[in-house]
Structures are given as structure tokens and as C-alpha cells.
TIRO-2110 file (N, C-alpha, C; in Angstrom, 1 decimal):
// TIRO-2110
63.4, 99.5, 103.1, N, 1, A
63.1, 98.8, 104.3, CA, 1, A
63.2, 97.3, 104.1, C, 1, A
63.7, 96.6, 105.1, N, 2, A
63.9, 95.2, 105.1, CA, 2, A
62.5, 94.5, 105.0, C, 2, A
62.4, 93.4, 104.2, N, 3, A
61.2, 92.7, 104.0, CA, 3, A
61.0, 91.8, 105.3, C, 3, A
59.8, 91.5, 105.6, N, 4, A
59.4, 90.5, 106.6, CA, 4, A
58.9, 89.2, 106.0, C, 4, A
59.4, 88.1, 106.4, N, 5, A
59.0, 86.8, 105.9, CA, 5, A
58.2, 86.0, 106.9, C, 5, A
57.6, 84.9, 106.4, N, 6, A
56.8, 84.1, 107.3, CA, 6, A
57.6, 83.3, 108.4, C, 6, A
58.8, 82.8, 108.0, N, 7, A
59.6, 82.1, 108.9, CA, 7, A
60.5, 83.0, 109.6, C, 7, A
60.6, 82.9, 111.0, N, 8, A
61.5, 83.8, 111.7, CA, 8, A
63.0, 83.7, 111.3, C, 8, A
63.4, 82.6, 110.8, N, 9, A
64.8, 82.4, 110.3, CA, 9, A
65.1, 83.3, 109.1, C, 9, A
64.1, 83.7, 108.4, N, 10, A
64.3, 84.5, 107.2, CA, 10, A
64.4, 86.0, 107.5, C, 10, A
63.9, 86.4, 108.7, N, 11, A
64.0, 87.8, 109.0, CA, 11, A
65.4, 88.2, 109.5, C, 11, A
65.6, 89.5, 109.5, N, 12, A
67.0, 90.0, 109.9, CA, 12, A
67.4, 89.5, 111.2, C, 12, A
68.7, 89.2, 111.4, N, 13, A
69.2, 88.7, 112.7, CA, 13, A
69.2, 89.9, 113.7, C, 13, A
69.2, 89.5, 115.0, N, 14, A
69.2, 90.6, 116.0, CA, 14, A
70.5, 91.5, 115.9, C, 14, A
71.6, 90.9, 115.8, N, 15, A
72.9, 91.7, 115.7, CA, 15, A
73.7, 91.2, 114.5, C, 15, A
73.3, 91.6, 113.3, N, 16, A
73.9, 91.1, 112.1, CA, 16, A
75.3, 91.7, 111.8, C, 16, A
75.7, 92.8, 112.4, N, 17, A
77.0, 93.3, 112.1, CA, 17, A
78.0, 92.6, 113.0, C, 17, A
78.7, 91.6, 112.4, N, 18, A
79.6, 90.7, 113.1, CA, 18, A
81.1, 91.2, 113.1, C, 18, A
81.5, 91.9, 112.1, N, 19, A
82.9, 92.3, 112.1, CA, 19, A
83.0, 93.6, 111.2, C, 19, A
83.6, 94.6, 111.8, N, 20, A
84.0, 95.8, 111.1, CA, 20, A
85.3, 96.3, 111.6, C, 20, A
86.3, 96.5, 110.7, N, 21, A
87.6, 96.9, 111.1, CA, 21, A
88.4, 97.6, 110.0, C, 21, A
89.3, 98.4, 110.5, N, 22, A
90.3, 99.0, 109.6, CA, 22, A
91.6, 98.5, 110.2, C, 22, A
92.5, 97.9, 109.4, N, 23, A
93.7, 97.2, 109.9, CA, 23, A
94.9, 97.6, 109.1, C, 23, A
96.0, 97.6, 109.8, N, 24, A
97.3, 97.8, 109.1, CA, 24, A
98.1, 96.5, 108.9, C, 24, A
97.4, 95.4, 109.0, N, 25, A
97.9, 94.1, 108.8, CA, 25, A
97.2, 93.4, 107.7, C, 25, A
97.8, 92.3, 107.1, N, 26, A
97.1, 91.6, 106.0, CA, 26, A
95.7, 91.1, 106.4, C, 26, A
94.8, 91.2, 105.4, N, 27, A
93.4, 90.8, 105.6, CA, 27, A
93.2, 89.3, 105.3, C, 27, A
92.2, 88.7, 105.9, N, 28, A
91.9, 87.3, 105.7, CA, 28, A
90.5, 87.1, 105.1, C, 28, A
90.4, 86.5, 103.9, N, 29, A
89.1, 86.2, 103.3, CA, 29, A
88.4, 85.2, 104.2, C, 29, A
89.1, 84.2, 104.8, N, 30, A
88.6, 83.2, 105.6, CA, 30, A
87.9, 83.8, 106.9, C, 30, A
88.6, 84.8, 107.5, N, 31, A
88.0, 85.4, 108.7, CA, 31, A
86.7, 86.1, 108.4, C, 31, A
86.6, 86.8, 107.3, N, 32, A
85.4, 87.5, 106.9, CA, 32, A
84.3, 86.6, 106.6, C, 32, A
84.6, 85.5, 105.8, N, 33, A
83.6, 84.5, 105.4, CA, 33, A
83.1, 83.8, 106.7, C, 33, A
84.0, 83.5, 107.6, N, 34, A
83.5, 82.8, 108.8, CA, 34, A
82.6, 83.7, 109.6, C, 34, A
82.9, 85.0, 109.6, N, 35, A
82.1, 85.9, 110.4, CA, 35, A
80.7, 86.0, 110.0, C, 35, A
80.4, 85.7, 108.7, N, 36, A
79.0, 85.9, 108.2, CA, 36, A
78.3, 84.5, 108.1, C, 36, A
78.8, 83.5, 108.7, N, 37, A
78.1, 82.2, 108.7, CA, 37, A
76.9, 82.3, 109.5, C, 37, A
75.8, 81.8, 109.0, N, 38, A
74.5, 81.8, 109.7, CA, 38, A
73.6, 80.7, 109.2, C, 38, A
73.1, 79.9, 110.1, N, 39, A
72.2, 78.8, 109.7, CA, 39, A
71.0, 79.2, 109.0, C, 39, A
70.5, 80.4, 109.1, N, 40, A
69.3, 80.9, 108.4, CA, 40, A
69.6, 81.5, 107.1, C, 40, A
70.9, 81.6, 106.7, N, 41, A
71.3, 82.2, 105.5, CA, 41, A
71.3, 81.2, 104.3, C, 41, A
70.6, 81.5, 103.3, N, 42, A
70.7, 80.7, 102.1, CA, 42, A
71.7, 81.2, 101.0, C, 42, A
72.1, 82.4, 101.2, N, 43, A
73.1, 83.0, 100.3, CA, 43, A
74.1, 83.9, 101.0, C, 43, A
75.3, 83.7, 100.6, N, 44, A
76.4, 84.6, 101.1, CA, 44, A
77.1, 85.2, 99.9, C, 44, A
77.3, 86.5, 99.9, N, 45, A
78.0, 87.1, 98.8, CA, 45, A
79.3, 87.8, 99.5, C, 45, A
80.4, 87.6, 98.8, N, 46, A
81.7, 88.1, 99.3, CA, 46, A
82.4, 88.9, 98.2, C, 46, A
83.0, 90.0, 98.6, N, 47, A
83.7, 90.8, 97.6, CA, 47, A
85.1, 91.0, 98.2, C, 47, A
86.1, 90.8, 97.3, N, 48, A
87.5, 91.0, 97.7, CA, 48, A
88.1, 92.1, 96.7, C, 48, A
88.6, 93.2, 97.3, N, 49, A
89.2, 94.2, 96.4, CA, 49, A
90.7, 94.0, 96.6, C, 49, A
91.4, 93.9, 95.5, N, 50, A
92.9, 93.8, 95.5, CA, 50, A
93.6, 94.9, 94.8, C, 50, A
94.8, 95.1, 95.1, N, 51, A
95.6, 96.1, 94.5, CA, 51, A
96.0, 95.6, 93.1, C, 51, A
95.6, 96.4, 92.0, N, 52, A
95.9, 96.0, 90.7, CA, 52, A
97.1, 96.7, 90.2, C, 52, A
97.7, 96.2, 89.1, N, 53, A
99.0, 96.7, 88.6, CA, 53, A
98.8, 97.9, 87.6, C, 53, A
97.6, 98.5, 87.5, N, 54, A
97.4, 99.6, 86.6, CA, 54, A
96.2, 100.4, 87.0, C, 54, A
96.2, 101.7, 86.6, N, 55, A
95.1, 102.5, 86.8, CA, 55, A
95.1, 103.7, 85.8, C, 55, A
94.1, 103.9, 85.1, N, 56, A
94.0, 105.0, 84.1, CA, 56, A
95.1, 104.9, 83.1, C, 56, A
95.4, 103.7, 82.7, N, 57, A
96.4, 103.6, 81.6, CA, 57, A
97.9, 103.7, 82.1, C, 57, A
98.1, 103.8, 83.4, N, 58, A
99.5, 103.9, 83.9, CA, 58, A
99.7, 102.6, 84.8, C, 58, A
101.0, 102.2, 84.8, N, 59, A
101.4, 101.1, 85.6, CA, 59, A
101.6, 101.5, 87.1, C, 59, A
100.9, 100.7, 87.9, N, 60, A
101.0, 101.0, 89.4, CA, 60, A
102.0, 100.0, 90.0, C, 60, A
103.0, 100.6, 90.7, N, 61, A
104.0, 99.8, 91.4, CA, 61, A
103.5, 99.4, 92.8, C, 61, A
102.9, 100.4, 93.5, N, 62, A
102.4, 100.1, 94.9, CA, 62, A
101.5, 101.2, 95.3, C, 62, A
100.8, 101.1, 96.4, N, 63, A
100.0, 102.1, 96.9, CA, 63, A
99.9, 102.1, 98.4, C, 63, A
99.4, 103.1, 99.0, N, 64, A
99.2, 103.2, 100.4, CA, 64, A
97.8, 103.7, 100.7, C, 64, A
97.1, 103.2, 101.7, N, 65, A
95.8, 103.7, 102.2, CA, 65, A
96.0, 104.4, 103.5, C, 65, A
95.3, 105.5, 103.7, N, 66, A
95.2, 106.1, 105.0, CA, 66, A
93.8, 106.5, 105.2, C, 66, A
93.5, 106.8, 106.5, N, 67, A
92.1, 107.0, 106.8, CA, 67, A
91.9, 108.1, 107.8, C, 67, A
90.8, 108.7, 107.9, N, 68, A
90.4, 109.7, 108.9, CA, 68, A
90.1, 108.9, 110.2, C, 68, A
90.3, 109.5, 111.4, N, 69, A
90.0, 108.9, 112.6, CA, 69, A
88.5, 108.4, 112.8, C, 69, A
87.6, 109.0, 112.0, N, 70, A
86.2, 108.6, 112.1, CA, 70, A
85.8, 107.5, 111.1, C, 70, A
86.8, 106.9, 110.4, N, 71, A
86.5, 105.9, 109.4, CA, 71, A
85.8, 104.7, 109.9, C, 71, A
86.1, 104.2, 111.0, N, 72, A
85.4, 103.0, 111.5, CA, 72, A
84.0, 103.3, 111.9, C, 72, A
83.8, 104.5, 112.5, N, 73, A
82.4, 104.9, 112.8, CA, 73, A
81.6, 105.1, 111.5, C, 73, A
82.2, 105.6, 110.5, N, 74, A
81.5, 105.7, 109.2, CA, 74, A
81.2, 104.4, 108.6, C, 74, A
82.1, 103.4, 108.8, N, 75, A
81.9, 102.0, 108.3, CA, 75, A
80.6, 101.5, 109.0, C, 75, A
80.5, 101.7, 110.3, N, 76, A
79.4, 101.2, 111.1, CA, 76, A
78.1, 101.9, 110.5, C, 76, A
78.1, 103.2, 110.3, N, 77, A
76.9, 103.9, 109.8, CA, 77, A
76.5, 103.3, 108.5, C, 77, A
77.5, 103.0, 107.6, N, 78, A
77.1, 102.4, 106.3, CA, 78, A
76.6, 101.0, 106.5, C, 78, A
77.2, 100.2, 107.3, N, 79, A
76.7, 98.8, 107.6, CA, 79, A
75.3, 98.9, 108.1, C, 79, A
75.0, 99.8, 109.1, N, 80, A
73.7, 99.8, 109.7, CA, 80, A
72.7, 100.2, 108.6, C, 80, A
73.0, 101.0, 107.7, N, 81, A
72.1, 101.4, 106.6, CA, 81, A
71.8, 100.2, 105.7, C, 81, A
72.8, 99.3, 105.4, N, 82, A
72.6, 98.1, 104.6, CA, 82, A
71.7, 97.2, 105.4, C, 82, A
71.9, 97.0, 106.7, N, 83, A
71.1, 96.1, 107.5, CA, 83, A
69.7, 96.6, 107.6, C, 83, A
69.5, 97.9, 107.6, N, 84, A
68.1, 98.4, 107.6, CA, 84, A
67.4, 98.2, 106.3, C, 84, A
68.1, 98.1, 105.2, N, 85, A
67.5, 98.0, 103.9, CA, 85, A
67.3, 96.6, 103.4, C, 85, A
68.1, 95.6, 103.9, N, 86, A
68.0, 94.2, 103.4, CA, 86, A
67.9, 93.3, 104.6, C, 86, A
67.3, 92.1, 104.4, N, 87, A
67.2, 91.1, 105.5, CA, 87, A
68.5, 90.4, 105.8, C, 87, A
69.5, 91.2, 106.2, N, 88, A
70.8, 90.7, 106.5, CA, 88, A
70.9, 89.8, 107.7, C, 88, A
71.4, 88.6, 107.6, N, 89, A
71.6, 87.7, 108.7, CA, 89, A
73.0, 88.0, 109.3, C, 89, A
74.0, 88.3, 108.5, N, 90, A
75.3, 88.7, 109.0, CA, 90, A
76.0, 89.5, 108.0, C, 90, A
76.9, 90.4, 108.5, N, 91, A
77.6, 91.3, 107.7, CA, 91, A
79.0, 91.5, 108.3, C, 91, A
80.0, 91.6, 107.4, N, 92, A
81.4, 91.8, 107.9, CA, 92, A
82.1, 92.7, 106.8, C, 92, A
83.0, 93.6, 107.3, N, 93, A
83.8, 94.4, 106.4, CA, 93, A
85.1, 94.7, 107.0, C, 93, A
86.2, 94.5, 106.3, N, 94, A
87.5, 95.0, 106.8, CA, 94, A
88.3, 95.7, 105.7, C, 94, A
89.0, 96.8, 106.0, N, 95, A
89.7, 97.5, 105.0, CA, 95, A
91.1, 97.7, 105.5, C, 95, A
92.1, 97.6, 104.6, N, 96, A
93.5, 97.7, 105.0, CA, 96, A
93.9, 99.2, 104.9, C, 96, A
94.9, 99.6, 105.7, N, 97, A
95.6, 100.8, 105.6, CA, 97, A
97.1, 100.5, 105.6, C, 97, A
97.8, 101.5, 105.2, N, 98, A
99.3, 101.3, 105.2, CA, 98, A
99.7, 101.1, 103.8, C, 98, A
101.0, 100.6, 103.6, N, 99, A
101.6, 100.4, 102.3, CA, 99, A
101.2, 99.0, 101.8, C, 99, A
100.7, 98.9, 100.6, N, 100, A
100.4, 97.6, 100.0, CA, 100, A
101.1, 97.5, 98.7, C, 100, A
101.2, 96.3, 98.2, N, 101, A
101.8, 96.0, 96.9, CA, 101, A
100.8, 95.4, 96.0, C, 101, A
101.1, 95.3, 94.7, N, 102, A
100.2, 94.7, 93.7, CA, 102, A
99.9, 93.3, 94.2, C, 102, A
98.6, 93.0, 94.2, N, 103, A
98.1, 91.7, 94.6, CA, 103, A
97.6, 91.6, 96.0, C, 103, A
98.0, 92.5, 96.8, N, 104, A
97.5, 92.5, 98.2, CA, 104, A
96.0, 92.8, 98.3, C, 104, A
95.4, 92.3, 99.4, N, 105, A
94.0, 92.5, 99.6, CA, 105, A
93.8, 93.9, 100.3, C, 105, A
93.0, 94.7, 99.7, N, 106, A
92.7, 96.1, 100.2, CA, 106, A
91.5, 96.1, 101.0, C, 106, A
90.4, 95.3, 100.6, N, 107, A
89.2, 95.3, 101.3, CA, 107, A
88.5, 94.0, 101.1, C, 107, A
87.8, 93.5, 102.2, N, 108, A
87.0, 92.3, 102.1, CA, 108, A
85.7, 92.6, 102.8, C, 108, A
84.6, 92.3, 102.1, N, 109, A
83.3, 92.5, 102.6, CA, 109, A
82.4, 91.3, 102.3, C, 109, A
81.5, 90.9, 103.2, N, 110, A
80.6, 89.8, 103.0, CA, 110, A
79.3, 90.1, 103.7, C, 110, A
78.3, 89.5, 103.1, N, 111, A
76.9, 89.6, 103.6, CA, 111, A
76.2, 88.3, 103.4, C, 111, A
75.5, 87.8, 104.4, N, 112, A
74.7, 86.6, 104.2, CA, 112, A
73.2, 87.1, 104.5, C, 112, A
72.3, 86.5, 103.7, N, 113, A
70.9, 86.8, 103.7, CA, 113, A
70.1, 85.5, 103.5, C, 113, A
68.8, 85.5, 103.7, N, 114, A
68.0, 84.3, 103.5, CA, 114, A
68.1, 83.8, 102.0, C, 114, A
68.3, 84.7, 101.1, N, 115, A
68.3, 84.3, 99.6, CA, 115, A
69.4, 84.9, 98.9, C, 115, A
69.9, 84.3, 97.8, N, 116, A
71.1, 84.8, 97.1, CA, 116, A
70.9, 86.2, 96.5, C, 116, A
69.8, 86.5, 95.9, N, 117, A
69.6, 87.8, 95.3, CA, 117, A
69.8, 88.9, 96.3, C, 117, A
69.2, 88.7, 97.5, N, 118, A
69.4, 89.7, 98.6, CA, 118, A
70.8, 89.9, 99.0, C, 118, A
71.5, 88.7, 99.1, N, 119, A
72.9, 88.7, 99.5, CA, 119, A
73.8, 89.5, 98.5, C, 119, A
73.5, 89.2, 97.2, N, 120, A
74.3, 90.0, 96.1, CA, 120, A
74.0, 91.5, 96.2, C, 120, A
72.7, 91.8, 96.3, N, 121, A
72.3, 93.3, 96.4, CA, 121, A
72.9, 93.9, 97.6, C, 121, A
72.8, 93.3, 98.8, N, 122, A
73.3, 93.9, 100.0, CA, 122, A
74.8, 94.0, 100.0, C, 122, A
75.5, 93.0, 99.4, N, 123, A
77.0, 93.1, 99.4, CA, 123, A
77.4, 94.2, 98.4, C, 123, A
76.7, 94.3, 97.3, N, 124, A
77.1, 95.4, 96.3, CA, 124, A
76.8, 96.8, 97.0, C, 124, A
75.7, 96.9, 97.7, N, 125, A
75.4, 98.2, 98.3, CA, 125, A
76.5, 98.5, 99.4, C, 125, A
76.9, 97.5, 100.2, N, 126, A
77.9, 97.7, 101.2, CA, 126, A
79.2, 98.1, 100.6, C, 126, A
79.7, 97.5, 99.6, N, 127, A
81.1, 97.9, 99.1, CA, 127, A
81.0, 99.2, 98.4, C, 127, A
79.9, 99.5, 97.6, N, 128, A
79.8, 100.7, 96.9, CA, 128, A
79.7, 101.9, 97.9, C, 128, A
78.9, 101.7, 99.0, N, 129, A
78.7, 102.8, 99.9, CA, 129, A
80.0, 103.0, 100.8, C, 129, A
80.7, 101.9, 101.1, N, 130, A
82.0, 102.0, 101.8, CA, 130, A
82.9, 102.8, 101.0, C, 130, A
83.0, 102.5, 99.7, N, 131, A
84.0, 103.2, 98.8, CA, 131, A
83.7, 104.7, 98.7, C, 131, A
82.4, 105.0, 98.7, N, 132, A
82.0, 106.4, 98.4, CA, 132, A
81.8, 107.3, 99.7, C, 132, A
81.6, 106.6, 100.9, N, 133, A
81.2, 107.4, 102.0, CA, 133, A
82.2, 107.3, 103.2, C, 133, A
83.1, 106.3, 103.2, N, 134, A
84.0, 106.2, 104.3, CA, 134, A
85.3, 106.9, 104.0, C, 134, A
85.8, 107.8, 104.9, N, 135, A
87.0, 108.6, 104.6, CA, 135, A
88.3, 107.8, 104.6, C, 135, A
88.5, 107.1, 103.5, N, 136, A
89.8, 106.3, 103.3, CA, 136, A
90.3, 106.8, 102.0, C, 136, A
91.7, 107.1, 102.0, N, 137, A
92.3, 107.7, 100.8, CA, 137, A
93.4, 106.8, 100.3, C, 137, A
93.5, 106.7, 99.0, N, 138, A
94.5, 105.9, 98.3, CA, 138, A
95.6, 106.8, 97.7, C, 138, A
96.9, 106.4, 98.0, N, 139, A
98.0, 107.1, 97.4, CA, 139, A
98.7, 106.1, 96.5, C, 139, A
98.6, 106.4, 95.2, N, 140, A
99.1, 105.5, 94.2, CA, 140, A
100.5, 105.9, 93.7, C, 140, A
101.4, 105.0, 93.5, N, 141, A
102.7, 105.2, 93.0, CA, 141, A
102.9, 104.5, 91.7, C, 141, A
103.2, 105.3, 90.7, N, 142, A
103.2, 104.8, 89.3, CA, 142, A
104.7, 104.5, 88.9, C, 142, A
104.8, 103.6, 87.9, N, 143, A
106.1, 103.1, 87.4, CA, 143, A
106.9, 104.3, 86.8, C, 143, A
106.2, 105.3, 86.3, N, 144, A
107.0, 106.4, 85.7, CA, 144, A
107.4, 107.5, 86.8, C, 144, A
107.2, 107.2, 88.0, N, 145, A
107.7, 108.1, 89.1, CA, 145, A
106.7, 109.0, 89.6, C, 145, A
105.5, 109.1, 88.9, N, 146, A
104.5, 110.0, 89.4, CA, 146, A
103.6, 109.4, 90.5, C, 146, A
102.9, 110.2, 91.2, N, 147, A
102.0, 109.7, 92.3, CA, 147, A
100.7, 110.4, 92.1, C, 147, A
99.7, 109.8, 92.8, N, 148, A
98.3, 110.3, 92.8, CA, 148, A
97.6, 110.0, 94.0, C, 148, A
96.9, 110.9, 94.6, N, 149, A
96.0, 110.7, 95.7, CA, 149, A
94.6, 110.5, 95.2, C, 149, A
93.9, 109.5, 95.6, N, 150, A
92.5, 109.2, 95.2, CA, 150, A
91.6, 109.3, 96.5, C, 150, A
90.7, 110.2, 96.5, N, 151, A
89.8, 110.3, 97.7, CA, 151, A
88.6, 109.4, 97.6, C, 151, A
88.3, 108.7, 98.7, N, 152, A
87.1, 107.9, 98.7, CA, 152, A
85.8, 108.6, 98.9, C, 152, A
85.9, 109.9, 99.4, N, 153, A
84.7, 110.7, 99.7, CA, 153, A
84.7, 111.9, 98.9, C, 153, A
END
């Protein structure tokens, strides 16, 4: 449960979920960071997930993400859970779908809270729960010609 503080600015914002989206276009760190700006926040934590060039000892050439039609609703459910647990001033999360190349941004999440520790914890909870609970799947293509599907749920 979110803590209550003496100063109203330290308590959770009325509508802290500022941006949630699944997109087939390139993601913007600046957009996500701007979405969580809040005068009462003393800490903002941001996580950027990128496509790396390897996985499990194999070279990755490219990958694609796809999602279930309920994915955005599940993102909202996860975000609401984080907001209920931490004194979140603002929260944003965007995930990419479609074909991506090594170095592309796959996911960007950010959380602002009154204090840095809470921001770090809330951001970690957000990305971990998104990865484990939102139905987004990764199709990896390896340099040796093999492929692999990785389920997020």
C-alpha cells in the first residue's frame, strides 16, 4: 500500500498514469521522460530496453514483437498495481511491436515519485511485471538461421 506523507505534494498524484501504449513505430525516450515530469517528484527512474546482438550464447540478427489484443489493457492493470503500491506522481510505459533490429528501443518505462528510492523500486516493479504479465511475444532470428519464440507470459 502506498505511504502517506505530511505534505500533500508527497502523496500520490490524482491521475499518475500519464502514458501507456503499444506502438509499431520507433519509441522516444524524450516522450516518456517528459510524460512523467511532476513538480512534486524528487526522483525519476527510467528504464530503456534495447535489442541486443546476442541471447543464450547465439548471435541475434533481428527480432520481432507481437502482442495479444488485450496487451494494452494488461499494461494498464500492471500500471495501476504499481500506482497502488508506491507513491507514484507519474508513470509512463511504451512497448514496441513489429520488426526491430539490433540497437532499436523495445520498451521504455519511467516513474516519478517524491523520493529516489521509491522511484527506483516502482520502476523496477513496473518493468518486471510488464515483462512477466503482459502478453507480448518476441520472435528472435539468429545468425545461424535458427529462430526462437520467447513468451512474456
